[in-house]
PyMOL Python script that loads the backbone (N, CA, C, O; Angstrom):
from pymol import cmd

cmd.read_pdbstr("""\
ATOM      1  N   MET A   1     136.085 115.673  75.252  1.00  0.00           N
ATOM      2  CA  MET A   1     135.646 115.102  73.990  1.00  0.00           C
ATOM      3  C   MET A   1     136.520 115.672  72.877  1.00  0.00           C
ATOM      4  O   MET A   1     136.818 116.866  72.861  1.00  0.00           O
ATOM      5  N   ASP A   2     136.916 114.836  71.977  1.00  0.00           N
ATOM      6  CA  ASP A   2     137.732 115.229  70.837  1.00  0.00           C
ATOM      7  C   ASP A   2     136.857 116.002  69.846  1.00  0.00           C
ATOM      8  O   ASP A   2     135.898 115.436  69.320  1.00  0.00           O
ATOM      9  N   PRO A   3     137.161 117.290  69.571  1.00  0.00           N
ATOM     10  CA  PRO A   3     136.345 118.074  68.646  1.00  0.00           C
ATOM     11  C   PRO A   3     136.234 117.441  67.261  1.00  0.00           C
ATOM     12  O   PRO A   3     135.236 117.644  66.570  1.00  0.00           O
ATOM     13  N   ALA A   4     137.224 116.693  66.856  1.00  0.00           N
ATOM     14  CA  ALA A   4     137.180 116.044  65.543  1.00  0.00           C
ATOM     15  C   ALA A   4     136.136 114.935  65.512  1.00  0.00           C
ATOM     16  O   ALA A   4     135.691 114.523  64.440  1.00  0.00           O
ATOM     17  N   ALA A   5     135.744 114.450  66.693  1.00  0.00           N
ATOM     18  CA  ALA A   5     134.769 113.360  66.755  1.00  0.00           C
ATOM     19  C   ALA A   5     133.330 113.853  66.668  1.00  0.00           C
ATOM     20  O   ALA A   5     132.412 113.055  66.476  1.00  0.00           O
ATOM     21  N   VAL A   6     133.126 115.167  66.807  1.00  0.00           N
ATOM     22  CA  VAL A   6     131.775 115.724  66.751  1.00  0.00           C
ATOM     23  C   VAL A   6     131.377 115.892  65.297  1.00  0.00           C
ATOM     24  O   VAL A   6     132.041 116.594  64.535  1.00  0.00           O
ATOM     25  N   VAL A   7     130.294 115.243  64.925  1.00  0.00           N
ATOM     26  CA  VAL A   7     129.810 115.311  63.552  1.00  0.00           C
ATOM     27  C   VAL A   7     128.380 115.802  63.569  1.00  0.00           C
ATOM     28  O   VAL A   7     127.549 115.259  64.297  1.00  0.00           O
ATOM     29  N   LYS A   8     128.080 116.812  62.787  1.00  0.00           N
ATOM     30  CA  LYS A   8     126.726 117.333  62.695  1.00  0.00           C
ATOM     31  C   LYS A   8     126.155 116.944  61.344  1.00  0.00           C
ATOM     32  O   LYS A   8     126.789 117.142  60.307  1.00  0.00           O
ATOM     33  N   THR A   9     124.959 116.392  61.365  1.00  0.00           N
ATOM     34  CA  THR A   9     124.309 115.980  60.135  1.00  0.00           C
ATOM     35  C   THR A   9     123.862 117.199  59.351  1.00  0.00           C
ATOM     36  O   THR A   9     123.253 118.115  59.905  1.00  0.00           O
ATOM     37  N   VAL A  10     124.160 117.208  58.083  1.00  0.00           N
ATOM     38  CA  VAL A  10     123.712 118.273  57.192  1.00  0.00           C
ATOM     39  C   VAL A  10     122.722 117.655  56.227  1.00  0.00           C
ATOM     40  O   VAL A  10     123.005 116.623  55.617  1.00  0.00           O
ATOM     41  N   GLY A  11     121.564 118.276  56.084  1.00  0.00           N
ATOM     42  CA  GLY A  11     120.577 117.787  55.152  1.00  0.00           C
ATOM     43  C   GLY A  11     119.649 116.725  55.718  1.00  0.00           C
ATOM     44  O   GLY A  11     118.962 116.050  54.951  1.00  0.00           O
ATOM     45  N   GLY A  12     119.606 116.554  57.031  1.00  0.00           N
ATOM     46  CA  GLY A  12     118.681 115.609  57.648  1.00  0.00           C
ATOM     47  C   GLY A  12     117.254 116.115  57.569  1.00  0.00           C
ATOM     48  O   GLY A  12     117.003 117.232  57.117  1.00  0.00           O
ATOM     49  N   ARG A  13     116.326 115.289  58.011  1.00  0.00           N
ATOM     50  CA  ARG A  13     114.915 115.675  57.893  1.00  0.00           C
ATOM     51  C   ARG A  13     114.550 116.882  58.736  1.00  0.00           C
ATOM     52  O   ARG A  13     113.520 117.508  58.487  1.00  0.00           O
ATOM     53  N   LEU A  14     115.370 117.232  59.737  1.00  0.00           N
ATOM     54  CA  LEU A  14     115.117 118.419  60.560  1.00  0.00           C
ATOM     55  C   LEU A  14     116.109 119.542  60.252  1.00  0.00           C
ATOM     56  O   LEU A  14     116.239 120.495  61.021  1.00  0.00           O
ATOM     57  N   SER A  15     116.792 119.420  59.141  1.00  0.00           N
ATOM     58  CA  SER A  15     117.826 120.378  58.764  1.00  0.00           C
ATOM     59  C   SER A  15     117.283 121.806  58.764  1.00  0.00           C
ATOM     60  O   SER A  15     116.256 122.107  58.156  1.00  0.00           O
ATOM     61  N   GLY A  16     118.016 122.677  59.472  1.00  0.00           N
ATOM     62  CA  GLY A  16     117.645 124.081  59.508  1.00  0.00           C
ATOM     63  C   GLY A  16     116.513 124.424  60.455  1.00  0.00           C
ATOM     64  O   GLY A  16     116.158 125.596  60.575  1.00  0.00           O
ATOM     65  N   ARG A  17     115.943 123.459  61.121  1.00  0.00           N
ATOM     66  CA  ARG A  17     114.834 123.700  62.052  1.00  0.00           C
ATOM     67  C   ARG A  17     115.378 123.977  63.441  1.00  0.00           C
ATOM     68  O   ARG A  17     116.323 123.328  63.888  1.00  0.00           O
ATOM     69  N   ASN A  18     114.776 124.942  64.121  1.00  0.00           N
ATOM     70  CA  ASN A  18     115.181 125.309  65.475  1.00  0.00           C
ATOM     71  C   ASN A  18     114.123 124.860  66.478  1.00  0.00           C
ATOM     72  O   ASN A  18     112.933 125.125  66.305  1.00  0.00           O
ATOM     73  N   PHE A  19     114.575 124.180  67.525  1.00  0.00           N
ATOM     74  CA  PHE A  19     113.697 123.637  68.560  1.00  0.00           C
ATOM     75  C   PHE A  19     114.019 124.259  69.911  1.00  0.00           C
ATOM     76  O   PHE A  19     115.179 124.520  70.229  1.00  0.00           O
ATOM     77  N   VAL A  20     112.970 124.491  70.703  1.00  0.00           N
ATOM     78  CA  VAL A  20     113.110 124.897  72.095  1.00  0.00           C
ATOM     79  C   VAL A  20     112.315 123.901  72.920  1.00  0.00           C
ATOM     80  O   VAL A  20     111.191 123.545  72.567  1.00  0.00           O
ATOM     81  N   PHE A  21     112.906 123.455  74.021  1.00  0.00           N
ATOM     82  CA  PHE A  21     112.222 122.544  74.946  1.00  0.00           C
ATOM     83  C   PHE A  21     111.894 123.308  76.210  1.00  0.00           C
ATOM     84  O   PHE A  21     112.722 124.061  76.723  1.00  0.00           O
ATOM     85  N   THR A  22     110.675 123.114  76.718  1.00  0.00           N
ATOM     86  CA  THR A  22     110.248 123.812  77.921  1.00  0.00           C
ATOM     87  C   THR A  22     109.393 122.898  78.788  1.00  0.00           C
ATOM     88  O   THR A  22     108.757 121.969  78.291  1.00  0.00           O
ATOM     89  N   GLY A  23     109.386 123.164  80.053  1.00  0.00           N
ATOM     90  CA  GLY A  23     108.607 122.343  80.975  1.00  0.00           C
ATOM     91  C   GLY A  23     109.339 121.066  81.344  1.00  0.00           C
ATOM     92  O   GLY A  23     110.487 120.853  80.953  1.00  0.00           O
ATOM     93  N   THR A  24     108.659 120.223  82.100  1.00  0.00           N
ATOM     94  CA  THR A  24     109.221 118.956  82.551  1.00  0.00           C
ATOM     95  C   THR A  24     108.900 117.872  81.532  1.00  0.00           C
ATOM     96  O   THR A  24     107.731 117.575  81.283  1.00  0.00           O
ATOM     97  N   LEU A  25     109.928 117.285  80.949  1.00  0.00           N
ATOM     98  CA  LEU A  25     109.744 116.219  79.968  1.00  0.00           C
ATOM     99  C   LEU A  25     109.701 114.890  80.712  1.00  0.00           C
ATOM    100  O   LEU A  25     110.587 114.591  81.512  1.00  0.00           O
ATOM    101  N   THR A  26     108.676 114.099  80.449  1.00  0.00           N
ATOM    102  CA  THR A  26     108.505 112.839  81.173  1.00  0.00           C
ATOM    103  C   THR A  26     108.756 111.609  80.306  1.00  0.00           C
ATOM    104  O   THR A  26     109.002 110.526  80.837  1.00  0.00           O
ATOM    105  N   ARG A  27     108.699 111.754  78.992  1.00  0.00           N
ATOM    106  CA  ARG A  27     108.862 110.606  78.086  1.00  0.00           C
ATOM    107  C   ARG A  27     110.306 110.377  77.676  1.00  0.00           C
ATOM    108  O   ARG A  27     110.659 109.283  77.235  1.00  0.00           O
ATOM    109  N   PHE A  28     111.153 111.405  77.816  1.00  0.00           N
ATOM    110  CA  PHE A  28     112.555 111.321  77.420  1.00  0.00           C
ATOM    111  C   PHE A  28     113.315 112.447  78.103  1.00  0.00           C
ATOM    112  O   PHE A  28     112.713 113.383  78.629  1.00  0.00           O
ATOM    113  N   THR A  29     114.637 112.353  78.093  1.00  0.00           N
ATOM    114  CA  THR A  29     115.463 113.397  78.691  1.00  0.00           C
ATOM    115  C   THR A  29     115.758 114.495  77.671  1.00  0.00           C
ATOM    116  O   THR A  29     115.617 114.294  76.465  1.00  0.00           O
ATOM    117  N   ARG A  30     116.161 115.628  78.164  1.00  0.00           N
ATOM    118  CA  ARG A  30     116.562 116.717  77.266  1.00  0.00           C
ATOM    119  C   ARG A  30     117.797 116.326  76.457  1.00  0.00           C
ATOM    120  O   ARG A  30     117.924 116.702  75.292  1.00  0.00           O
ATOM    121  N   ASP A  31     118.698 115.576  77.073  1.00  0.00           N
ATOM    122  CA  ASP A  31     119.886 115.122  76.342  1.00  0.00           C
ATOM    123  C   ASP A  31     119.494 114.233  75.161  1.00  0.00           C
ATOM    124  O   ASP A  31     120.047 114.368  74.070  1.00  0.00           O
ATOM    125  N   PHE A  32     118.535 113.320  75.380  1.00  0.00           N
ATOM    126  CA  PHE A  32     118.043 112.467  74.292  1.00  0.00           C
ATOM    127  C   PHE A  32     117.439 113.330  73.192  1.00  0.00           C
ATOM    128  O   PHE A  32     117.737 113.145  72.012  1.00  0.00           O
ATOM    129  N   ALA A  33     116.589 114.275  73.587  1.00  0.00           N
ATOM    130  CA  ALA A  33     115.906 115.125  72.608  1.00  0.00           C
ATOM    131  C   ALA A  33     116.915 115.935  71.801  1.00  0.00           C
ATOM    132  O   ALA A  33     116.818 116.011  70.576  1.00  0.00           O
ATOM    133  N   ARG A  34     117.881 116.537  72.485  1.00  0.00           N
ATOM    134  CA  ARG A  34     118.907 117.326  71.801  1.00  0.00           C
ATOM    135  C   ARG A  34     119.669 116.458  70.793  1.00  0.00           C
ATOM    136  O   ARG A  34     119.873 116.860  69.647  1.00  0.00           O
ATOM    137  N   LYS A  35     120.080 115.288  71.223  1.00  0.00           N
ATOM    138  CA  LYS A  35     120.841 114.397  70.341  1.00  0.00           C
ATOM    139  C   LYS A  35     120.018 114.012  69.113  1.00  0.00           C
ATOM    140  O   LYS A  35     120.533 114.019  67.995  1.00  0.00           O
ATOM    141  N   GLU A  36     118.757 113.679  69.312  1.00  0.00           N
ATOM    142  CA  GLU A  36     117.905 113.289  68.182  1.00  0.00           C
ATOM    143  C   GLU A  36     117.736 114.429  67.192  1.00  0.00           C
ATOM    144  O   GLU A  36     117.829 114.221  65.982  1.00  0.00           O
ATOM    145  N   VAL A  37     117.487 115.633  67.695  1.00  0.00           N
ATOM    146  CA  VAL A  37     117.323 116.791  66.815  1.00  0.00           C
ATOM    147  C   VAL A  37     118.614 117.061  66.060  1.00  0.00           C
ATOM    148  O   VAL A  37     118.602 117.235  64.842  1.00  0.00           O
ATOM    149  N   GLU A  38     119.730 117.096  66.782  1.00  0.00           N
ATOM    150  CA  GLU A  38     121.007 117.396  66.133  1.00  0.00           C
ATOM    151  C   GLU A  38     121.441 116.301  65.170  1.00  0.00           C
ATOM    152  O   GLU A  38     122.041 116.592  64.136  1.00  0.00           O
ATOM    153  N   ASP A  39     121.147 115.047  65.495  1.00  0.00           N
ATOM    154  CA  ASP A  39     121.490 113.940  64.590  1.00  0.00           C
ATOM    155  C   ASP A  39     120.734 114.037  63.274  1.00  0.00           C
ATOM    156  O   ASP A  39     121.182 113.508  62.256  1.00  0.00           O
ATOM    157  N   GLN A  40     119.583 114.715  63.293  1.00  0.00           N
ATOM    158  CA  GLN A  40     118.788 114.863  62.079  1.00  0.00           C
ATOM    159  C   GLN A  40     118.949 116.249  61.453  1.00  0.00           C
ATOM    160  O   GLN A  40     118.153 116.658  60.608  1.00  0.00           O
ATOM    161  N   GLY A  41     119.994 116.964  61.884  1.00  0.00           N
ATOM    162  CA  GLY A  41     120.337 118.236  61.246  1.00  0.00           C
ATOM    163  C   GLY A  41     119.706 119.467  61.851  1.00  0.00           C
ATOM    164  O   GLY A  41     119.940 120.572  61.361  1.00  0.00           O
ATOM    165  N   GLY A  42     118.914 119.319  62.901  1.00  0.00           N
ATOM    166  CA  GLY A  42     118.263 120.466  63.527  1.00  0.00           C
ATOM    167  C   GLY A  42     119.113 121.093  64.613  1.00  0.00           C
ATOM    168  O   GLY A  42     120.202 120.612  64.928  1.00  0.00           O
ATOM    169  N   ASN A  43     118.604 122.169  65.177  1.00  0.00           N
ATOM    170  CA  ASN A  43     119.289 122.904  66.241  1.00  0.00           C
ATOM    171  C   ASN A  43     118.384 122.995  67.465  1.00  0.00           C
ATOM    172  O   ASN A  43     117.165 123.118  67.339  1.00  0.00           O
ATOM    173  N   VAL A  44     118.986 122.934  68.638  1.00  0.00           N
ATOM    174  CA  VAL A  44     118.258 123.155  69.883  1.00  0.00           C
ATOM    175  C   VAL A  44     118.773 124.462  70.459  1.00  0.00           C
ATOM    176  O   VAL A  44     119.973 124.625  70.683  1.00  0.00           O
ATOM    177  N   VAL A  45     117.863 125.386  70.696  1.00  0.00           N
ATOM    178  CA  VAL A  45     118.220 126.690  71.237  1.00  0.00           C
ATOM    179  C   VAL A  45     117.510 126.889  72.574  1.00  0.00           C
ATOM    180  O   VAL A  45     116.536 126.200  72.879  1.00  0.00           O
ATOM    181  N   GLY A  46     118.003 127.829  73.358  1.00  0.00           N
ATOM    182  CA  GLY A  46     117.480 128.004  74.704  1.00  0.00           C
ATOM    183  C   GLY A  46     116.361 129.011  74.844  1.00  0.00           C
ATOM    184  O   GLY A  46     115.644 129.005  75.845  1.00  0.00           O
ATOM    185  N   SER A  47     116.199 129.879  73.853  1.00  0.00           N
ATOM    186  CA  SER A  47     115.160 130.897  73.980  1.00  0.00           C
ATOM    187  C   SER A  47     114.328 130.987  72.706  1.00  0.00           C
ATOM    188  O   SER A  47     114.767 130.594  71.625  1.00  0.00           O
ATOM    189  N   ILE A  48     113.132 131.508  72.862  1.00  0.00           N
ATOM    190  CA  ILE A  48     112.177 131.617  71.764  1.00  0.00           C
ATOM    191  C   ILE A  48     112.415 132.911  70.987  1.00  0.00           C
ATOM    192  O   ILE A  48     112.613 133.976  71.573  1.00  0.00           O
ATOM    193  N   SER A  49     112.394 132.800  69.683  1.00  0.00           N
ATOM    194  CA  SER A  49     112.463 133.976  68.819  1.00  0.00           C
ATOM    195  C   SER A  49     111.667 133.656  67.549  1.00  0.00           C
ATOM    196  O   SER A  49     111.123 132.562  67.394  1.00  0.00           O
ATOM    197  N   ARG A  50     111.617 134.613  66.675  1.00  0.00           N
ATOM    198  CA  ARG A  50     110.886 134.397  65.416  1.00  0.00           C
ATOM    199  C   ARG A  50     111.531 133.318  64.554  1.00  0.00           C
ATOM    200  O   ARG A  50     110.897 132.814  63.627  1.00  0.00           O
ATOM    201  N   THR A  51     112.783 132.953  64.844  1.00  0.00           N
ATOM    202  CA  THR A  51     113.454 131.905  64.077  1.00  0.00           C
ATOM    203  C   THR A  51     113.199 130.506  64.656  1.00  0.00           C
ATOM    204  O   THR A  51     113.657 129.509  64.098  1.00  0.00           O
ATOM    205  N   THR A  52     112.468 130.439  65.773  1.00  0.00           N
ATOM    206  CA  THR A  52     112.136 129.146  66.371  1.00  0.00           C
ATOM    207  C   THR A  52     111.049 128.490  65.525  1.00  0.00           C
ATOM    208  O   THR A  52     110.037 129.114  65.205  1.00  0.00           O
ATOM    209  N   ASP A  53     111.269 127.228  65.168  1.00  0.00           N
ATOM    210  CA  ASP A  53     110.286 126.493  64.367  1.00  0.00           C
ATOM    211  C   ASP A  53     109.319 125.694  65.228  1.00  0.00           C
ATOM    212  O   ASP A  53     108.124 125.640  64.936  1.00  0.00           O
ATOM    213  N   TYR A  54     109.828 125.073  66.289  1.00  0.00           N
ATOM    214  CA  TYR A  54     108.999 124.226  67.146  1.00  0.00           C
ATOM    215  C   TYR A  54     109.349 124.445  68.614  1.00  0.00           C
ATOM    216  O   TYR A  54     110.515 124.610  68.974  1.00  0.00           O
ATOM    217  N   VAL A  55     108.323 124.444  69.444  1.00  0.00           N
ATOM    218  CA  VAL A  55     108.508 124.407  70.888  1.00  0.00           C
ATOM    219  C   VAL A  55     107.918 123.084  71.355  1.00  0.00           C
ATOM    220  O   VAL A  55     106.758 122.776  71.078  1.00  0.00           O
ATOM    221  N   VAL A  56     108.720 122.315  72.058  1.00  0.00           N
ATOM    222  CA  VAL A  56     108.256 121.051  72.628  1.00  0.00           C
ATOM    223  C   VAL A  56     107.965 121.332  74.095  1.00  0.00           C
ATOM    224  O   VAL A  56     108.867 121.651  74.870  1.00  0.00           O
ATOM    225  N   ALA A  57     106.687 121.209  74.466  1.00  0.00           N
ATOM    226  CA  ALA A  57     106.248 121.582  75.804  1.00  0.00           C
ATOM    227  C   ALA A  57     105.931 120.349  76.636  1.00  0.00           C
ATOM    228  O   ALA A  57     105.092 119.525  76.270  1.00  0.00           O
ATOM    229  N   GLY A  58     106.621 120.246  77.759  1.00  0.00           N
ATOM    230  CA  GLY A  58     106.340 119.213  78.735  1.00  0.00           C
ATOM    231  C   GLY A  58     105.380 119.745  79.786  1.00  0.00           C
ATOM    232  O   GLY A  58     104.752 120.788  79.606  1.00  0.00           O
ATOM    233  N   GLU A  59     105.279 119.016  80.876  1.00  0.00           N
ATOM    234  CA  GLU A  59     104.402 119.430  81.971  1.00  0.00           C
ATOM    235  C   GLU A  59     104.919 120.716  82.601  1.00  0.00           C
ATOM    236  O   GLU A  59     106.126 120.953  82.659  1.00  0.00           O
ATOM    237  N   GLU A  60     104.005 121.527  83.062  1.00  0.00           N
ATOM    238  CA  GLU A  60     104.309 122.776  83.760  1.00  0.00           C
ATOM    239  C   GLU A  60     105.134 123.751  82.930  1.00  0.00           C
ATOM    240  O   GLU A  60     105.967 124.485  83.462  1.00  0.00           O
ATOM    241  N   ALA A  61     104.896 123.750  81.624  1.00  0.00           N
ATOM    242  CA  ALA A  61     105.569 124.722  80.756  1.00  0.00           C
ATOM    243  C   ALA A  61     105.052 126.112  81.109  1.00  0.00           C
ATOM    244  O   ALA A  61     103.871 126.283  81.413  1.00  0.00           O
ATOM    245  N   GLY A  62     105.932 127.095  81.067  1.00  0.00           N
ATOM    246  CA  GLY A  62     105.545 128.430  81.515  1.00  0.00           C
ATOM    247  C   GLY A  62     105.676 129.492  80.453  1.00  0.00           C
ATOM    248  O   GLY A  62     104.997 129.446  79.428  1.00  0.00           O
ATOM    249  N   SER A  63     106.552 130.451  80.699  1.00  0.00           N
ATOM    250  CA  SER A  63     106.647 131.647  79.862  1.00  0.00           C
ATOM    251  C   SER A  63     107.074 131.351  78.425  1.00  0.00           C
ATOM    252  O   SER A  63     106.641 132.043  77.504  1.00  0.00           O
ATOM    253  N   LYS A  64     107.906 130.345  78.219  1.00  0.00           N
ATOM    254  CA  LYS A  64     108.312 130.012  76.847  1.00  0.00           C
ATOM    255  C   LYS A  64     107.112 129.542  76.039  1.00  0.00           C
ATOM    256  O   LYS A  64     106.985 129.879  74.862  1.00  0.00           O
ATOM    257  N   LEU A  65     106.236 128.769  76.659  1.00  0.00           N
ATOM    258  CA  LEU A  65     105.033 128.304  75.968  1.00  0.00           C
ATOM    259  C   LEU A  65     104.134 129.486  75.612  1.00  0.00           C
ATOM    260  O   LEU A  65     103.607 129.557  74.501  1.00  0.00           O
ATOM    261  N   LEU A  66     103.964 130.402  76.542  1.00  0.00           N
ATOM    262  CA  LEU A  66     103.141 131.586  76.280  1.00  0.00           C
ATOM    263  C   LEU A  66     103.717 132.421  75.145  1.00  0.00           C
ATOM    264  O   LEU A  66     102.978 132.879  74.273  1.00  0.00           O
ATOM    265  N   LYS A  67     105.032 132.621  75.152  1.00  0.00           N
ATOM    266  CA  LYS A  67     105.667 133.410  74.096  1.00  0.00           C
ATOM    267  C   LYS A  67     105.527 132.719  72.742  1.00  0.00           C
ATOM    268  O   LYS A  67     105.300 133.378  71.727  1.00  0.00           O
ATOM    269  N   ALA A  68     105.662 131.382  72.724  1.00  0.00           N
ATOM    270  CA  ALA A  68     105.511 130.636  71.470  1.00  0.00           C
ATOM    271  C   ALA A  68     104.109 130.843  70.894  1.00  0.00           C
ATOM    272  O   ALA A  68     103.948 131.053  69.692  1.00  0.00           O
ATOM    273  N   ARG A  69     103.120 130.782  71.747  1.00  0.00           N
ATOM    274  CA  ARG A  69     101.738 130.978  71.282  1.00  0.00           C
ATOM    275  C   ARG A  69     101.532 132.400  70.769  1.00  0.00           C
ATOM    276  O   ARG A  69     100.856 132.605  69.761  1.00  0.00           O
ATOM    277  N   GLU A  70     102.113 133.384  71.457  1.00  0.00           N
ATOM    278  CA  GLU A  70     102.003 134.780  71.016  1.00  0.00           C
ATOM    279  C   GLU A  70     102.615 134.971  69.630  1.00  0.00           C
ATOM    280  O   GLU A  70     102.095 135.733  68.815  1.00  0.00           O
ATOM    281  N   LEU A  71     103.716 134.279  69.369  1.00  0.00           N
ATOM    282  CA  LEU A  71     104.425 134.419  68.090  1.00  0.00           C
ATOM    283  C   LEU A  71     103.896 133.473  67.005  1.00  0.00           C
ATOM    284  O   LEU A  71     104.343 133.531  65.860  1.00  0.00           O
ATOM    285  N   GLY A  72     102.947 132.605  67.365  1.00  0.00           N
ATOM    286  CA  GLY A  72     102.390 131.676  66.379  1.00  0.00           C
ATOM    287  C   GLY A  72     103.322 130.537  66.017  1.00  0.00           C
ATOM    288  O   GLY A  72     103.249 129.998  64.913  1.00  0.00           O
ATOM    289  N   ILE A  73     104.196 130.169  66.938  1.00  0.00           N
ATOM    290  CA  ILE A  73     105.146 129.079  66.707  1.00  0.00           C
ATOM    291  C   ILE A  73     104.474 127.752  67.018  1.00  0.00           C
ATOM    292  O   ILE A  73     103.713 127.649  67.980  1.00  0.00           O
ATOM    293  N   ALA A  74     104.752 126.738  66.209  1.00  0.00           N
ATOM    294  CA  ALA A  74     104.166 125.409  66.409  1.00  0.00           C
ATOM    295  C   ALA A  74     104.597 124.844  67.759  1.00  0.00           C
ATOM    296  O   ALA A  74     105.784 124.823  68.085  1.00  0.00           O
ATOM    297  N   VAL A  75     103.611 124.382  68.543  1.00  0.00           N
ATOM    298  CA  VAL A  75     103.871 123.786  69.848  1.00  0.00           C
ATOM    299  C   VAL A  75     103.557 122.302  69.757  1.00  0.00           C
ATOM    300  O   VAL A  75     102.465 121.910  69.347  1.00  0.00           O
ATOM    301  N   LEU A  76     104.530 121.480  70.147  1.00  0.00           N
ATOM    302  CA  LEU A  76     104.373 120.032  70.117  1.00  0.00           C
ATOM    303  C   LEU A  76     104.387 119.489  71.542  1.00  0.00           C
ATOM    304  O   LEU A  76     105.131 119.971  72.396  1.00  0.00           O
ATOM    305  N   GLY A  77     103.559 118.486  71.784  1.00  0.00           N
ATOM    306  CA  GLY A  77     103.669 117.725  73.012  1.00  0.00           C
ATOM    307  C   GLY A  77     104.769 116.685  72.812  1.00  0.00           C
ATOM    308  O   GLY A  77     105.330 116.560  71.723  1.00  0.00           O
ATOM    309  N   GLU A  78     105.063 115.954  73.858  1.00  0.00           N
ATOM    310  CA  GLU A  78     106.134 114.956  73.763  1.00  0.00           C
ATOM    311  C   GLU A  78     105.805 113.874  72.738  1.00  0.00           C
ATOM    312  O   GLU A  78     106.681 113.473  71.971  1.00  0.00           O
ATOM    313  N   ASP A  79     104.570 113.397  72.710  1.00  0.00           N
ATOM    314  CA  ASP A  79     104.188 112.367  71.736  1.00  0.00           C
ATOM    315  C   ASP A  79     104.315 112.886  70.302  1.00  0.00           C
ATOM    316  O   ASP A  79     104.795 112.176  69.418  1.00  0.00           O
ATOM    317  N   GLU A  80     103.888 114.110  70.082  1.00  0.00           N
ATOM    318  CA  GLU A  80     103.989 114.697  68.731  1.00  0.00           C
ATOM    319  C   GLU A  80     105.451 114.851  68.312  1.00  0.00           C
ATOM    320  O   GLU A  80     105.789 114.642  67.147  1.00  0.00           O
ATOM    321  N   PHE A  81     106.317 115.217  69.262  1.00  0.00           N
ATOM    322  CA  PHE A  81     107.733 115.329  68.969  1.00  0.00           C
ATOM    323  C   PHE A  81     108.308 113.984  68.552  1.00  0.00           C
ATOM    324  O   PHE A  81     109.059 113.898  67.581  1.00  0.00           O
ATOM    325  N   LEU A  82     107.956 112.937  69.287  1.00  0.00           N
ATOM    326  CA  LEU A  82     108.459 111.597  68.955  1.00  0.00           C
ATOM    327  C   LEU A  82     107.981 111.160  67.575  1.00  0.00           C
ATOM    328  O   LEU A  82     108.729 110.514  66.841  1.00  0.00           O
ATOM    329  N   LYS A  83     106.757 111.499  67.215  1.00  0.00           N
ATOM    330  CA  LYS A  83     106.238 111.158  65.875  1.00  0.00           C
ATOM    331  C   LYS A  83     107.003 111.924  64.806  1.00  0.00           C
ATOM    332  O   LYS A  83     107.275 111.388  63.732  1.00  0.00           O
ATOM    333  N   LEU A  84     107.354 113.181  65.096  1.00  0.00           N
ATOM    334  CA  LEU A  84     108.101 113.995  64.142  1.00  0.00           C
ATOM    335  C   LEU A  84     109.465 113.396  63.851  1.00  0.00           C
ATOM    336  O   LEU A  84     109.974 113.480  62.733  1.00  0.00           O
ATOM    337  N   LEU A  85     110.052 112.784  64.889  1.00  0.00           N
ATOM    338  CA  LEU A  85     111.373 112.173  64.692  1.00  0.00           C
ATOM    339  C   LEU A  85     111.269 111.008  63.728  1.00  0.00           C
ATOM    340  O   LEU A  85     112.273 110.360  63.431  1.00  0.00           O
TER     341      LEU A  85
END
""", "prot")
cmd.dss("prot")
cmd.show_as("cartoon", "prot")
cmd.util.cbc("prot")
cmd.orient("prot")
């Protein structure tokens, strides 16, 4: 892929928000979710931290979901994530 062709949206409705996806997603693929978040200015990260804004939990979500709840991070189901978009 040509690096010049990669464009990241700045100032989108998800600008500055960090998302983590966990569990089995059944309504959409992780690639779709990543693209949608990044197209709207957000970031997709692989691990939970205090800078995580949302955790999108699919079926059989495990330790990431537990850590999100411990840290008080907003947890969204797949339908809630789609509404947020």
